[in-house]
N, C-alpha and C positions, 0 to 999 in steps of 0.2 A: 499820531501827528505831533510835530515838534511845537512846543510852546515858545515860539521865538520872542514874543512880547514879554513873557515872564522872565526869560533869560536876560533880555535887554534891561528890564527893570532891576533884576537881581544884580547885574553887573554895575549898573548906574548907582544903585544904593550901596553896594559893597565899596565902591570907590568914592562914596559920599559926594556925588555930583548931582546937581539939580536938573530937572527937565529943561529949565531955561538955559542952562549951560550947554546941554546937549543940543537944544534947538539952535543956539548960536553956532555951534560946531557944524551942524548940518545945514544951516541956512533955512530953518523952518521954525514955525511957532511951537511953543511948548504944548499947544493943543495937538499938533501933529505928532509930537513925541508921545503924548498920552495915547493917541490912536495906535501908534506902533506898539506900545507896551500892552495895550488891551487887545491886540490882535485884530483890530478893526481894519487896518491896512497892512499890507506886506511892505516892509521897508525896501525901497529900491536899492539895487546893487551898489550904486555909487555912494549912497548914504551909508549903507552897511560897511563898505570899505572905509569910509571916513570914521565910523565908530571904531572899527578894527584898528585904524591908525591912531586914533585919539587915546585909546586904552592900551595900545601895543599888545593886542590880543588877536589870535587867529579867528577867522570866521568860523572854523570848525568848533572852536571853544565857545564862541558866542552862541552858536546853535546847540551847544550841549553834546556834540558828537564825540568830544574827547576831553580828557582832564588836562591835557597839555595846553598851557596858555598861549604858547607861540612856537612856531617852527624856527629853527636856526637860520633858515634862508628866506625869511619873510621879506617880501617886497611891499612898498607902500602904494605903488601905482597899479592901476588896472590897465592892461594892454589888450585892446580888442583883437589884434592880430593873434596874440597868444591864445586868447579865448577861442578864436576860430579854429586854431590848430588843435586845441584840446578837444573841442567838440568833434572834429574830424577823427581824432584818435579814439574817442569814446565810440563813435560809429564803427570804426574798424574793429575795436575790441569786442563789441557787442553784436557785430554783424547787422548793423542798422543802416538802411538807406535813408536818404533825406525824407522820403515819404513815410517810412516807418517811424522815424524819430518825430516827425511832425505829428503823426497820429498819436504816438505815445505821450507827447507833451500837449496835445489838444491845441495845436497851432497850425499854421500854414507852412507848406514847403518853402514858400517865398521867405518867410521869417527865418527858417533854418538856414537858408542860403545867406541871408543878411548877417546872421550870427557867425557863420563859418567864414565869411569874407571880411569880417571885421567892420562891417558897416554899422552894426547895431550891437549894443551890449546885451547879453543874455539877461532875461528877467530873473529876479531872485527866485521866484516860484519854480521856474524851469530848472535852474541850477540845483535847487533843493531837491526836486524830484529825481534828478539824475544821481545826486549824491546819496539819497536814501535808497534808491533801488539798486545801485551798483557799487555802493561804498566808496565812491570817489570823494576825495577831499574837496570841499567847497573852495578852499584856498587854491588848490591845484587847478580846478576848473576855470577860475577867473585869473589865473596867472600870478597869484600872490605867493605861491610856494611851489617847489618842485616835488613835494611829497604827494604822490599820486593817490594814495589811499589814506583814509582816516586812520590815525594812530591813536591807540588807547593805552593807558597805563594799566599794567597788570602786575600786582605784587612787586612794585618797584622797578619793573622793566617795561620797555616799550614794545608793543606788539602791533603789527599791521593787521588790519581786518580785510 
């Protein structure tokens, strides 16, 4: 399991930023920031994107999936239509119907349709699950990058997993 909270805290402390400052950026209390850092709550995707933008770091880096701090093509905004297209692409790649994807993510087919049509933003936990199982970049899933797969550094060169 990924220690999202530990990574958030590590990044915040590395950049010498207080919980209060992060709370201001996210529009939440420092108590909520503490809950995110202690893994009491999963940080919502929009707030995760705001942290990514604040520190100019990729979501993949924040989650500890890569040593690369940012992708060259990083976008600041989440685009629900792009997220929907990416979920449809994942379904094609993995031969998943909406029913199978819903079962895999332990949600309803109705929610999958809402994600795919851009009505609702995918939950962080669902994007994380897809990223971990199939090695898709979290940034790619939510449309912040066109790098489809997580990239890792290996002896000074970049390799795709």
